[in-house]
N, CA and C atoms as an extended XYZ file, in Angstrom:
597
Properties=species:S:1:pos:R:3:atomname:S:1:resname:S:1:resid:I:1 pbc="F F F"
N        62.025       28.632      -82.206 N   UNK     1
C        61.171       27.987      -81.471 CA  UNK     1
C        60.192       28.840      -80.372 C   UNK     1
N        59.191       28.881      -80.239 N   UNK     2
C        58.331       29.509      -79.435 CA  UNK     2
C        58.216       28.782      -78.642 C   UNK     2
N        58.185       29.499      -77.015 N   UNK     3
C        57.858       28.555      -76.008 CA  UNK     3
C        56.766       29.159      -75.538 C   UNK     3
N        55.507       28.901      -74.998 N   UNK     4
C        54.034       29.365      -74.386 CA  UNK     4
C        53.725       28.457      -72.820 C   UNK     4
N        53.393       29.174      -72.088 N   UNK     5
C        53.128       28.852      -70.824 CA  UNK     5
C        51.602       28.161      -70.989 C   UNK     5
N        50.998       26.701      -70.890 N   UNK     6
C        49.469       27.163      -70.980 CA  UNK     6
C        48.694       26.556      -69.364 C   UNK     6
N        48.017       26.818      -69.437 N   UNK     7
C        47.321       25.863      -68.198 CA  UNK     7
C        46.473       24.973      -68.495 C   UNK     7
N        46.856       23.786      -67.937 N   UNK     8
C        46.002       22.465      -68.093 CA  UNK     8
C        45.167       22.055      -67.280 C   UNK     8
N        43.911       21.468      -67.167 N   UNK     9
C        43.054       21.064      -66.694 CA  UNK     9
C        43.172       19.504      -66.744 C   UNK     9
N        43.678       18.659      -65.887 N   UNK    10
C        43.828       17.288      -65.471 CA  UNK    10
C        42.378       16.907      -65.071 C   UNK    10
N        41.900       15.807      -65.737 N   UNK    11
C        40.437       15.502      -65.519 CA  UNK    11
C        40.729       14.008      -64.946 C   UNK    11
N        40.836       13.704      -63.490 N   UNK    12
C        41.353       12.151      -63.314 CA  UNK    12
C        39.513       11.239      -64.125 C   UNK    12
N        40.511        9.964      -64.344 N   UNK    13
C        39.722        9.192      -64.835 CA  UNK    13
C        39.052        8.498      -63.932 C   UNK    13
N        37.968        8.019      -63.988 N   UNK    14
C        36.938        7.158      -63.296 CA  UNK    14
C        36.857        8.530      -61.876 C   UNK    14
N        37.094        9.883      -61.837 N   UNK    15
C        36.994       10.319      -59.921 CA  UNK    15
C        36.546       11.324      -60.536 C   UNK    15
N        35.845       11.718      -59.598 N   UNK    16
C        34.758       13.343      -59.799 CA  UNK    16
C        35.575       14.682      -59.873 C   UNK    16
N        36.671       14.998      -58.963 N   UNK    17
C        37.290       16.025      -58.794 CA  UNK    17
C        38.088       16.379      -60.206 C   UNK    17
N        38.439       17.714      -60.287 N   UNK    18
C        39.236       17.903      -61.673 CA  UNK    18
C        40.326       18.368      -60.562 C   UNK    18
N        41.619       18.121      -61.293 N   UNK    19
C        42.530       19.020      -60.710 CA  UNK    19
C        43.161       19.923      -61.872 C   UNK    19
N        43.963       21.007      -61.136 N   UNK    20
C        44.525       22.035      -62.023 CA  UNK    20
C        45.843       21.414      -62.462 C   UNK    20
N        47.189       21.378      -63.168 N   UNK    21
C        48.064       21.322      -63.579 CA  UNK    21
C        48.538       22.050      -64.655 C   UNK    21
N        49.585       23.051      -63.973 N   UNK    22
C        50.254       24.152      -64.758 CA  UNK    22
C        51.574       23.161      -65.636 C   UNK    22
N        51.222       23.217      -67.432 N   UNK    23
C        52.426       22.703      -67.861 CA  UNK    23
C        53.174       23.685      -68.796 C   UNK    23
N        53.439       23.038      -69.552 N   UNK    24
C        54.557       23.636      -70.782 CA  UNK    24
C        54.171       22.887      -72.288 C   UNK    24
N        53.680       24.143      -73.022 N   UNK    25
C        53.531       24.056      -74.334 CA  UNK    25
C        54.794       23.887      -75.590 C   UNK    25
N        55.497       23.430      -76.262 N   UNK    26
C        56.340       23.992      -77.080 CA  UNK    26
C        55.694       23.634      -78.770 C   UNK    26
N        55.937       24.812      -79.532 N   UNK    27
C        55.381       24.603      -80.515 CA  UNK    27
C        56.482       24.557      -81.742 C   UNK    27
N        56.937       23.889      -82.755 N   UNK    28
C        57.773       24.185      -83.441 CA  UNK    28
C        56.995       23.326      -84.706 C   UNK    28
N        56.834       24.173      -85.846 N   UNK    29
C        56.218       23.400      -86.725 CA  UNK    29
C        55.388       22.845      -86.856 C   UNK    29
N        55.010       22.210      -87.238 N   UNK    30
C        53.576       21.059      -86.916 CA  UNK    30
C        53.689       20.465      -85.946 C   UNK    30
N        54.875       20.109      -85.141 N   UNK    31
C        54.747       19.387      -83.664 CA  UNK    31
C        54.469       20.361      -82.538 C   UNK    31
N        53.845       19.625      -81.786 N   UNK    32
C        53.224       20.104      -80.354 CA  UNK    32
C        54.019       19.303      -79.363 C   UNK    32
N        55.045       20.219      -78.066 N   UNK    33
C        55.048       19.049      -77.088 CA  UNK    33
C        54.060       19.729      -75.930 C   UNK    33
N        53.597       18.696      -75.275 N   UNK    34
C        52.663       19.779      -74.364 CA  UNK    34
C        52.262       19.133      -72.827 C   UNK    34
N        52.193       18.886      -72.428 N   UNK    35
C        51.658       18.020      -70.703 CA  UNK    35
C        50.697       17.371      -71.315 C   UNK    35
N        50.533       15.791      -71.122 N   UNK    36
C        49.588       14.776      -71.316 CA  UNK    36
C        48.044       15.045      -70.662 C   UNK    36
N        47.209       15.101      -71.083 N   UNK    37
C        45.657       15.492      -71.168 CA  UNK    37
C        44.971       14.225      -71.189 C   UNK    37
N        43.969       13.992      -70.346 N   UNK    38
C        43.033       12.890      -69.960 CA  UNK    38
C        42.823       12.289      -71.584 C   UNK    38
N        42.410       13.173      -72.293 N   UNK    39
C        41.858       12.663      -73.674 CA  UNK    39
C        42.923       11.864      -74.615 C   UNK    39
N        44.220       11.928      -73.939 N   UNK    40
C        45.623       11.481      -74.344 CA  UNK    40
C        45.289        9.667      -74.509 C   UNK    40
N        44.763        9.227      -73.216 N   UNK    41
C        45.039        7.929      -72.649 CA  UNK    41
C        45.113        6.668      -74.174 C   UNK    41
N        44.124        6.588      -74.866 N   UNK    42
C        44.265        5.876      -75.928 CA  UNK    42
C        45.408        5.947      -77.239 C   UNK    42
N        45.672        7.295      -77.400 N   UNK    43
C        47.142        7.504      -78.069 CA  UNK    43
C        47.917        7.057      -77.174 C   UNK    43
N        48.204        7.424      -76.341 N   UNK    44
C        49.696        6.619      -75.631 CA  UNK    44
C        49.611        5.649      -75.586 C   UNK    44
N        48.476        5.214      -75.470 N   UNK    45
C        48.097        3.128      -75.165 CA  UNK    45
C        48.838        2.523      -76.382 C   UNK    45
N        48.503        3.299      -78.539 N   UNK    46
C        48.854        3.087      -78.829 CA  UNK    46
C        50.383        2.582      -78.747 C   UNK    46
N        50.979        4.064      -78.481 N   UNK    47
C        52.290        4.068      -78.592 CA  UNK    47
C        53.137        3.355      -77.888 C   UNK    47
N        52.518        2.836      -76.341 N   UNK    48
C        53.174        1.773      -75.688 CA  UNK    48
C        53.087        0.181      -76.203 C   UNK    48
N        51.774        0.162      -76.854 N   UNK    49
C        51.432       -1.192      -77.230 CA  UNK    49
C        52.701       -1.434      -78.856 C   UNK    49
N        52.560       -0.055      -78.882 N   UNK    50
C        53.612       -0.125      -80.123 CA  UNK    50
C        55.226       -0.763      -79.677 C   UNK    50
N        55.588       -0.006      -78.963 N   UNK    51
C        56.624       -0.866      -78.131 CA  UNK    51
C        56.831       -2.237      -78.169 C   UNK    51
N        55.909       -2.573      -77.169 N   UNK    52
C        55.593       -4.397      -77.148 CA  UNK    52
C        55.986       -4.841      -78.502 C   UNK    52
N        55.126       -4.336      -79.488 N   UNK    53
C        55.238       -5.220      -80.783 CA  UNK    53
C        56.615       -5.139      -81.335 C   UNK    53
N        57.078       -3.551      -81.034 N   UNK    54
C        58.352       -3.985      -81.330 CA  UNK    54
C        59.591       -4.354      -80.893 C   UNK    54
N        59.446       -4.800      -79.846 N   UNK    55
C        60.240       -5.705      -78.880 CA  UNK    55
C        60.537       -6.899      -79.329 C   UNK    55
N        59.188       -7.236      -79.318 N   UNK    56
C        59.025       -8.277      -80.358 CA  UNK    56
C        59.435       -9.167      -81.411 C   UNK    56
N        59.645       -8.026      -82.408 N   UNK    57
C        60.818       -8.361      -83.273 CA  UNK    57
C        61.941       -8.159      -83.435 C   UNK    57
N        62.596       -6.801      -82.841 N   UNK    58
C        63.660       -6.370      -82.948 CA  UNK    58
C        64.113       -6.283      -81.689 C   UNK    58
N        65.228       -7.278      -81.566 N   UNK    59
C        66.091       -7.941      -79.776 CA  UNK    59
C        66.728       -6.325      -79.630 C   UNK    59
N        66.965       -5.494      -80.393 N   UNK    60
C        67.728       -4.368      -79.961 CA  UNK    60
C        66.989       -3.210      -79.462 C   UNK    60
N        65.325       -3.369      -79.568 N   UNK    61
C        64.490       -2.751      -79.005 CA  UNK    61
C        65.310       -1.851      -77.790 C   UNK    61
N        65.328       -0.431      -77.107 N   UNK    62
C        65.431       -0.400      -76.125 CA  UNK    62
C        64.905       -0.882      -74.614 C   UNK    62
N        63.836       -0.331      -74.740 N   UNK    63
C        62.463       -0.562      -73.214 CA  UNK    63
C        62.612       -2.333      -73.049 C   UNK    63
N        62.350       -2.092      -71.731 N   UNK    64
C        61.787       -3.651      -71.391 CA  UNK    64
C        60.440       -3.602      -71.329 C   UNK    64
N        59.431       -4.608      -71.946 N   UNK    65
C        58.694       -4.626      -72.045 CA  UNK    65
C        57.979       -5.481      -71.127 C   UNK    65
N        56.501       -5.478      -70.675 N   UNK    66
C        56.608       -6.505      -70.453 CA  UNK    66
C        56.197       -8.009      -71.301 C   UNK    66
N        56.088       -8.970      -70.707 N   UNK    67
C        55.599      -10.427      -71.576 CA  UNK    67
C        54.230      -10.236      -71.784 C   UNK    67
N        53.511       -9.427      -71.744 N   UNK    68
C        52.288       -9.617      -72.633 CA  UNK    68
C        51.655       -8.243      -72.879 C   UNK    68
N        51.350       -8.255      -73.764 N   UNK    69
C        50.399       -7.186      -74.450 CA  UNK    69
C        49.364       -6.354      -72.936 C   UNK    69
N        49.542       -5.162      -72.866 N   UNK    70
C        48.991       -4.633      -71.857 CA  UNK    70
C        47.296       -4.316      -72.654 C   UNK    70
N        46.220       -4.629      -71.269 N   UNK    71
C        44.961       -4.579      -71.927 CA  UNK    71
C        44.257       -2.838      -71.723 C   UNK    71
N        43.472       -2.659      -71.702 N   UNK    72
C        42.884       -1.545      -72.188 CA  UNK    72
C        42.697       -0.914      -71.002 C   UNK    72
N        42.063       -2.524      -70.082 N   UNK    73
C        42.062       -2.083      -68.514 CA  UNK    73
C        42.574       -1.933      -67.650 C   UNK    73
N        44.121       -2.199      -68.240 N   UNK    74
C        45.373       -2.111      -67.343 CA  UNK    74
C        45.876        0.083      -67.708 C   UNK    74
N        45.422       -0.060      -69.041 N   UNK    75
C        46.016        1.197      -69.663 CA  UNK    75
C        45.426        2.270      -68.954 C   UNK    75
N        43.451        1.998      -68.680 N   UNK    76
C        43.066        2.794      -67.803 CA  UNK    76
C        43.638        3.225      -66.244 C   UNK    76
N        43.859        2.216      -66.298 N   UNK    77
C        44.393        1.780      -64.315 CA  UNK    77
C        45.694        2.795      -64.793 C   UNK    77
N        46.311        2.285      -65.114 N   UNK    78
C        47.941        2.313      -65.077 CA  UNK    78
C        47.538        4.526      -65.070 C   UNK    78
N        46.683        5.294      -66.489 N   UNK    79
C        46.776        6.255      -66.520 CA  UNK    79
C        46.035        7.227      -65.510 C   UNK    79
N        45.121        6.228      -65.271 N   UNK    80
C        44.362        7.115      -63.808 CA  UNK    80
C        45.701        7.382      -62.913 C   UNK    80
N        46.539        6.435      -62.730 N   UNK    81
C        47.287        6.730      -61.670 CA  UNK    81
C        48.870        7.977      -61.964 C   UNK    81
N        48.384        7.817      -63.029 N   UNK    82
C        49.757        8.757      -63.672 CA  UNK    82
C        48.797       10.303      -63.416 C   UNK    82
N        47.766       10.510      -63.839 N   UNK    83
C        46.982       11.666      -63.665 CA  UNK    83
C        46.885       11.749      -62.536 C   UNK    83
N        46.733       11.268      -61.182 N   UNK    84
C        46.859       11.039      -59.840 CA  UNK    84
C        48.434       11.863      -60.080 C   UNK    84
N        49.431       11.287      -60.305 N   UNK    85
C        50.247       11.910      -59.674 CA  UNK    85
C        51.188       13.096      -60.052 C   UNK    85
N        50.531       13.125      -61.163 N   UNK    86
C        50.410       14.757      -61.835 CA  UNK    86
C        49.446       15.726      -61.012 C   UNK    86
N        48.487       15.710      -60.666 N   UNK    87
C        47.809       16.295      -59.825 CA  UNK    87
C        48.591       16.314      -58.271 C   UNK    87
N        49.370       15.645      -57.622 N   UNK    88
C        49.749       15.473      -56.059 CA  UNK    88
C        51.763       16.476      -56.792 C   UNK    88
N        52.115       16.497      -58.067 N   UNK    89
C        53.296       16.968      -58.191 CA  UNK    89
C        54.286       16.060      -58.471 C   UNK    89
N        54.068       15.136      -58.463 N   UNK    90
C        54.717       13.822      -58.328 CA  UNK    90
C        55.032       12.774      -59.397 C   UNK    90
N        54.794       13.555      -60.204 N   UNK    91
C        54.926       12.919      -62.269 CA  UNK    91
C        55.042       14.388      -62.949 C   UNK    91
N        55.923       14.198      -64.026 N   UNK    92
C        55.638       15.305      -65.286 CA  UNK    92
C        55.605       14.058      -66.596 C   UNK    92
N        54.417       14.812      -67.349 N   UNK    93
C        54.250       13.824      -68.632 CA  UNK    93
C        53.990       14.886      -69.843 C   UNK    93
N        54.873       14.472      -70.551 N   UNK    94
C        54.604       15.386      -72.114 CA  UNK    94
C        54.533       14.804      -73.044 C   UNK    94
N        53.584       14.748      -74.089 N   UNK    95
C        53.263       14.169      -75.194 CA  UNK    95
C        53.689       14.856      -76.344 C   UNK    95
N        54.167       14.243      -77.516 N   UNK    96
C        54.465       14.802      -78.660 CA  UNK    96
C        53.382       14.831      -79.830 C   UNK    96
N        52.972       15.754      -80.671 N   UNK    97
C        51.914       15.535      -81.310 CA  UNK    97
C        51.999       16.265      -82.633 C   UNK    97
N        51.580       15.514      -83.626 N   UNK    98
C        51.768       15.920      -84.934 CA  UNK    98
C        50.564       15.629      -85.743 C   UNK    98
N        49.818       16.910      -85.689 N   UNK    99
C        48.403       17.208      -86.394 CA  UNK    99
C        47.764       16.161      -85.367 C   UNK    99
N        47.187       16.729      -84.478 N   UNK   100
C        46.525       16.002      -83.341 CA  UNK   100
C        46.933       14.502      -83.210 C   UNK   100
N        47.798       13.895      -83.652 N   UNK   101
C        48.175       12.362      -83.647 CA  UNK   101
C        49.328       12.712      -82.487 C   UNK   101
N        49.574       11.234      -81.551 N   UNK   102
C        50.291       11.284      -80.431 CA  UNK   102
C        51.624       10.558      -81.330 C   UNK   102
N        52.522       10.848      -81.340 N   UNK   103
C        53.669       10.491      -81.853 CA  UNK   103
C        54.639        9.766      -80.873 C   UNK   103
N        55.431       10.753      -79.483 N   UNK   104
C        56.071       10.483      -78.641 CA  UNK   104
C        55.486       10.531      -77.387 C   UNK   104
N        55.968       10.117      -76.290 N   UNK   105
C        55.812       10.185      -74.848 CA  UNK   105
C        57.170       10.530      -74.472 C   UNK   105
N        56.925       11.003      -72.670 N   UNK   106
C        58.174       11.414      -72.081 CA  UNK   106
C        57.757       11.692      -70.528 C   UNK   106
N        57.970       10.976      -69.310 N   UNK   107
C        57.600       11.066      -68.251 CA  UNK   107
C        58.601       11.362      -67.234 C   UNK   107
N        58.821       11.087      -66.017 N   UNK   108
C        59.371       11.631      -65.015 CA  UNK   108
C        58.667       11.183      -64.172 C   UNK   108
N        58.747       10.479      -63.322 N   UNK   109
C        57.930        9.602      -62.220 CA  UNK   109
C        58.691        9.380      -60.720 C   UNK   109
N        57.918        9.965      -59.660 N   UNK   110
C        58.879        9.720      -58.291 CA  UNK   110
C        59.017        8.579      -58.403 C   UNK   110
N        60.506        8.115      -57.818 N   UNK   111
C        61.126        6.774      -57.626 CA  UNK   111
C        60.251        5.778      -56.784 C   UNK   111
N        60.038        6.539      -55.827 N   UNK   112
C        59.072        5.758      -54.766 CA  UNK   112
C        57.850        6.558      -54.378 C   UNK   112
N        56.855        5.559      -54.479 N   UNK   113
C        55.483        6.692      -54.179 CA  UNK   113
C        54.312        5.544      -53.344 C   UNK   113
N        54.159        5.531      -52.359 N   UNK   114
C        54.030        7.033      -51.508 CA  UNK   114
C        55.510        7.587      -51.268 C   UNK   114
N        56.078        8.912      -51.054 N   UNK   115
C        56.947        9.931      -50.557 CA  UNK   115
C        57.809        9.087      -49.609 C   UNK   115
N        58.900        8.467      -49.970 N   UNK   116
C        59.952        8.296      -48.936 CA  UNK   116
C        61.381        9.014      -48.911 C   UNK   116
N        62.332        8.872      -48.318 N   UNK   117
C        63.843        9.773      -48.510 CA  UNK   117
C        64.021        9.883      -49.861 C   UNK   117
N        64.050        9.079      -50.891 N   UNK   118
C        64.428        8.489      -51.661 CA  UNK   118
C        63.293        9.606      -53.160 C   UNK   118
N        62.236       10.441      -52.661 N   UNK   119
C        60.965       11.021      -53.343 CA  UNK   119
C        62.004       12.052      -54.246 C   UNK   119
N        63.222       12.650      -53.754 N   UNK   120
C        63.496       13.952      -54.852 CA  UNK   120
C        64.078       13.278      -56.168 C   UNK   120
N        63.958       11.628      -56.609 N   UNK   121
C        64.464       10.766      -57.694 CA  UNK   121
C        63.556       11.096      -58.489 C   UNK   121
N        63.497       11.155      -59.547 N   UNK   122
C        62.634       10.872      -60.531 CA  UNK   122
C        63.096        9.449      -61.489 C   UNK   122
N        61.968        8.610      -62.147 N   UNK   123
C        62.547        7.912      -63.168 CA  UNK   123
C        62.193        8.266      -64.701 C   UNK   123
N        62.743        8.155      -65.357 N   UNK   124
C        62.538        8.440      -67.011 CA  UNK   124
C        62.236        7.552      -67.792 C   UNK   124
N        60.871        7.870      -68.316 N   UNK   125
C        60.599        7.208      -69.316 CA  UNK   125
C        60.437        7.491      -71.162 C   UNK   125
N        60.791        7.468      -71.793 N   UNK   126
C        61.293        8.138      -73.337 CA  UNK   126
C        60.327        7.002      -74.589 C   UNK   126
N        59.564        7.390      -75.238 N   UNK   127
C        59.337        6.491      -76.467 CA  UNK   127
C        58.630        7.153      -77.761 C   UNK   127
N        59.219        6.966      -78.518 N   UNK   128
C        58.540        7.546      -79.734 CA  UNK   128
C        58.813        6.785      -81.304 C   UNK   128
N        57.251        7.386      -81.530 N   UNK   129
C        56.732        5.765      -82.645 CA  UNK   129
C        57.968        5.669      -83.300 C   UNK   129
N        57.904        4.532      -84.289 N   UNK   130
C        59.147        4.232      -85.022 CA  UNK   130
C        59.600        5.298      -86.469 C   UNK   130
N        58.037        5.903      -86.669 N   UNK   131
C        57.922        6.038      -87.767 CA  UNK   131
C        58.874        7.512      -88.092 C   UNK   131
N        58.586        7.973      -86.611 N   UNK   132
C        58.894        9.711      -86.607 CA  UNK   132
C        60.218        9.436      -85.548 C   UNK   132
N        61.039        8.336      -85.697 N   UNK   133
C        62.182        8.187      -85.041 CA  UNK   133
C        63.206        9.138      -85.987 C   UNK   133
N        64.329        9.990      -85.555 N   UNK   134
C        65.415       10.393      -86.441 CA  UNK   134
C        65.003       11.891      -86.827 C   UNK   134
N        63.665       12.248      -85.998 N   UNK   135
C        63.324       13.908      -86.538 CA  UNK   135
C        63.570       14.846      -85.582 C   UNK   135
N        64.271       14.513      -84.476 N   UNK   136
C        63.903       15.472      -82.939 CA  UNK   136
C        63.421       15.464      -82.041 C   UNK   136
N        62.400       14.398      -82.121 N   UNK   137
C        60.917       14.500      -81.444 CA  UNK   137
C        61.400       13.834      -79.997 C   UNK   137
N        62.447       13.044      -79.527 N   UNK   138
C        63.121       12.382      -78.566 CA  UNK   138
C        63.784       13.533      -78.086 C   UNK   138
N        64.363       14.676      -78.923 N   UNK   139
C        65.068       15.588      -77.932 CA  UNK   139
C        64.451       16.783      -77.566 C   UNK   139
N        63.258       16.966      -78.108 N   UNK   140
C        62.230       17.730      -77.806 CA  UNK   140
C        61.456       17.244      -76.648 C   UNK   140
N        61.379       16.319      -76.682 N   UNK   141
C        60.549       15.957      -75.367 CA  UNK   141
C        60.972       15.315      -74.649 C   UNK   141
N        62.470       15.703      -74.717 N   UNK   142
C        63.474       15.080      -73.342 CA  UNK   142
C        64.018       16.807      -72.770 C   UNK   142
N        64.102       18.080      -73.359 N   UNK   143
C        64.265       19.110      -73.432 CA  UNK   143
C        62.974       19.699      -72.473 C   UNK   143
N        61.506       19.092      -73.064 N   UNK   144
C        60.345       20.058      -72.209 CA  UNK   144
C        59.901       19.204      -71.327 C   UNK   144
N        60.519       17.791      -70.941 N   UNK   145
C        59.925       16.921      -69.809 CA  UNK   145
C        61.116       17.460      -68.659 C   UNK   145
N        62.581       17.753      -69.331 N   UNK   146
C        63.615       17.444      -68.256 CA  UNK   146
C        63.435       19.111      -66.949 C   UNK   146
N        63.341       20.024      -68.404 N   UNK   147
C        62.666       21.783      -68.013 CA  UNK   147
C        61.299       21.587      -66.875 C   UNK   147
N        60.157       20.793      -66.939 N   UNK   148
C        59.550       20.735      -66.203 CA  UNK   148
C        59.755       20.195      -65.057 C   UNK   148
N        60.998       19.547      -64.765 N   UNK   149
C        61.232       18.387      -63.964 CA  UNK   149
C        62.060       19.102      -62.638 C   UNK   149
N        62.661       20.330      -63.506 N   UNK   150
C        63.648       21.693      -62.463 CA  UNK   150
C        62.356       21.451      -61.630 C   UNK   150
N        62.744       21.874      -60.315 N   UNK   151
C        62.081       22.216      -58.835 CA  UNK   151
C        61.390       21.566      -57.913 C   UNK   151
N        60.949       19.927      -59.041 N   UNK   152
C        60.136       18.728      -58.460 CA  UNK   152
C        61.394       17.627      -58.226 C   UNK   152
N        62.177       17.436      -58.749 N   UNK   153
C        63.333       16.593      -59.187 CA  UNK   153
C        64.680       17.146      -59.038 C   UNK   153
N        65.534       16.315      -57.723 N   UNK   154
C        66.790       16.596      -58.030 CA  UNK   154
C        67.565       15.707      -58.779 C   UNK   154
N        66.802       14.732      -58.972 N   UNK   155
C        67.946       13.635      -59.979 CA  UNK   155
C        66.915       13.123      -60.666 C   UNK   155
N        67.213       12.211      -62.097 N   UNK   156
C        66.193       11.974      -63.055 CA  UNK   156
C        67.059       10.302      -62.946 C   UNK   156
N        66.627        9.271      -63.139 N   UNK   157
C        67.307        8.046      -63.394 CA  UNK   157
C        66.730        7.114      -64.591 C   UNK   157
N        67.540        6.322      -65.419 N   UNK   158
C        66.482        5.597      -66.292 CA  UNK   158
C        67.599        4.190      -66.241 C   UNK   158
N        66.948        3.620      -67.016 N   UNK   159
C        67.419        2.279      -66.958 CA  UNK   159
C        67.307        1.814      -69.180 C   UNK   159
N        68.077        1.450      -69.626 N   UNK   160
C        67.802        1.055      -70.960 CA  UNK   160
C        68.849       -0.157      -71.787 C   UNK   160
N        68.428       -0.439      -72.669 N   UNK   161
C        69.636       -1.389      -72.914 CA  UNK   161
C        69.422       -0.889      -74.848 C   UNK   161
N        69.761        0.145      -75.021 N   UNK   162
C        69.118        0.690      -76.679 CA  UNK   162
C        70.488        1.374      -76.804 C   UNK   162
N        70.046        1.935      -78.070 N   UNK   163
C        71.288        2.943      -78.758 CA  UNK   163
C        71.226        4.343      -78.327 C   UNK   163
N        69.880        4.646      -77.650 N   UNK   164
C        69.747        5.900      -77.500 CA  UNK   164
C        70.521        6.560      -76.328 C   UNK   164
N        71.444        6.010      -75.839 N   UNK   165
C        72.472        6.232      -75.157 CA  UNK   165
C        73.082        7.680      -75.335 C   UNK   165
N        73.191        7.568      -76.701 N   UNK   166
C        73.988        9.238      -77.109 CA  UNK   166
C        72.890       10.321      -76.783 C   UNK   166
N        71.445        9.987      -77.168 N   UNK   167
C        70.573       11.188      -76.580 CA  UNK   167
C        70.811       11.582      -75.179 C   UNK   167
N        71.120       10.206      -74.340 N   UNK   168
C        70.953       10.675      -72.952 CA  UNK   168
C        72.028       11.285      -72.259 C   UNK   168
N        73.309       11.142      -73.239 N   UNK   169
C        74.576       11.887      -72.792 CA  UNK   169
C        74.256       13.280      -73.735 C   UNK   169
N        73.968       13.331      -74.537 N   UNK   170
C        73.530       14.709      -74.668 CA  UNK   170
C        73.045       15.583      -73.605 C   UNK   170
N        72.401       15.343      -73.211 N   UNK   171
C        71.549       16.073      -71.760 CA  UNK   171
C        72.556       15.978      -70.635 C   UNK   171
N        73.502       15.200      -70.457 N   UNK   172
C        74.154       15.102      -69.658 CA  UNK   172
C        74.076       13.922      -68.667 C   UNK   172
N        73.052       12.981      -68.949 N   UNK   173
C        72.994       11.552      -68.467 CA  UNK   173
C        74.360       10.606      -68.507 C   UNK   173
N        74.380       10.612      -67.352 N   UNK   174
C        75.865        9.223      -67.047 CA  UNK   174
C        75.310        7.876      -66.565 C   UNK   174
N        76.271        6.652      -67.279 N   UNK   175
C        76.411        5.182      -66.556 CA  UNK   175
C        76.940        5.361      -65.241 C   UNK   175
N        75.745        4.539      -64.515 N   UNK   176
C        76.344        4.615      -63.215 CA  UNK   176
C        76.306        3.140      -63.163 C   UNK   176
N        75.850        2.168      -63.812 N   UNK   177
C        75.974        1.180      -63.742 CA  UNK   177
C        75.565       -0.228      -64.823 C   UNK   177
N        76.152       -1.198      -65.305 N   UNK   178
C        75.518       -2.042      -65.931 CA  UNK   178
C        75.063       -3.617      -65.836 C   UNK   178
N        73.982       -4.159      -66.168 N   UNK   179
C        73.425       -5.227      -65.278 CA  UNK   179
C        73.658       -6.267      -66.633 C   UNK   179
N        74.635       -6.999      -66.733 N   UNK   180
C        74.841       -8.100      -67.435 CA  UNK   180
C        73.694       -9.023      -67.882 C   UNK   180
N        73.457       -8.916      -69.035 N   UNK   181
C        72.208      -10.164      -69.164 CA  UNK   181
C        70.917       -9.940      -68.346 C   UNK   181
N        70.407       -8.531      -67.976 N   UNK   182
C        69.191       -8.657      -67.084 CA  UNK   182
C        68.093       -8.499      -67.922 C   UNK   182
N        67.807       -8.153      -69.421 N   UNK   183
C        66.569       -8.253      -69.921 CA  UNK   183
C        66.662       -9.413      -70.853 C   UNK   183
N        65.863      -10.343      -70.662 N   UNK   184
C        65.530      -11.515      -71.617 CA  UNK   184
C        65.018      -11.500      -72.727 C   UNK   184
N        65.454      -11.581      -73.779 N   UNK   185
C        64.282      -11.425      -74.790 CA  UNK   185
C        64.566      -12.085      -76.243 C   UNK   185
N        63.466      -12.968      -76.506 N   UNK   186
C        63.700      -14.182      -77.386 CA  UNK   186
C        64.850      -14.682      -77.822 C   UNK   186
N        64.814      -15.385      -76.517 N   UNK   187
C        66.030      -16.388      -76.041 CA  UNK   187
C        67.374      -15.708      -75.694 C   UNK   187
N        67.374      -14.309      -75.991 N   UNK   188
C        68.696      -13.392      -75.886 CA  UNK   188
C        68.798      -12.779      -74.462 C   UNK   188
N        70.096      -12.899      -73.988 N   UNK   189
C        70.386      -12.206      -73.023 CA  UNK   189
C        70.740      -10.875      -73.097 C   UNK   189
N        69.969       -9.820      -72.708 N   UNK   190
C        70.479       -8.134      -72.876 CA  UNK   190
C        71.504       -7.423      -71.862 C   UNK   190
N        72.611       -6.833      -71.697 N   UNK   191
C        72.743       -6.042      -70.885 CA  UNK   191
C        71.652       -4.605      -70.755 C   UNK   191
N        72.135       -4.464      -69.615 N   UNK   192
C        70.777       -3.371      -69.077 CA  UNK   192
C        71.604       -1.947      -68.584 C   UNK   192
N        71.970       -0.631      -69.297 N   UNK   193
C        72.419        0.409      -68.429 CA  UNK   193
C        71.825        1.366      -67.685 C   UNK   193
N        72.368        1.365      -66.348 N   UNK   194
C        71.597        2.504      -65.719 CA  UNK   194
C        72.369        3.870      -65.745 C   UNK   194
N        71.179        4.778      -65.783 N   UNK   195
C        72.239        6.077      -66.031 CA  UNK   195
C        71.399        7.298      -65.181 C   UNK   195
N        71.644        8.474      -64.556 N   UNK   196
C        71.459        9.168      -64.169 CA  UNK   196
C        71.584       10.956      -64.457 C   UNK   196
N        71.248       12.108      -63.753 N   UNK   197
C        71.676       13.043      -63.948 CA  UNK   197
C        70.993       13.776      -62.822 C   UNK   197
N        71.969       14.627      -62.450 N   UNK   198
C        71.817       15.619      -61.776 CA  UNK   198
C        71.085       17.103      -61.686 C   UNK   198
N        70.184       17.513      -61.569 N   UNK   199
C        69.428       18.443      -61.813 CA  UNK   199
C        69.579       19.784      -60.996 C   UNK   199
């Protein structure tokens, strides 16, 4: 595996100022893991929307998703906020791409924003396109994201109701609680596990 330190320039959407952000790029074969850039907005949108679509037909899909599809306007606002958080050192956002097509996303965002006494805690989110699962993309994204998170966050939390617990356990995440029936999907109530990792 080749590790290459790169310099990313993040341009806030709908903002004048450019923000400089040092990030990681990992290349292995045709897969590139790198920090998110403004040009990734619509590739990330497609991955987020595919999660919504998947949850509607597969009740075992792990992420809890909004009750309605996110709009392009909501994506612009959300992504603009992520870019601001990255520029301030309050978020890490990595993407996986294959032949310049985004296939996975992983982020850690500060638990409380604006900062509080719990600002050393980040919340992890991971999603890989369905057709690209099982090829180690989630593992590579987690390695890069957790590596970049050291020094920014002291603890990472996540919540989910999916079989991906094996992946999280592989990285040292531990379950600290289960909320029975917290997610309601297609008339079923699913448990939601809460996990943490100390960095």
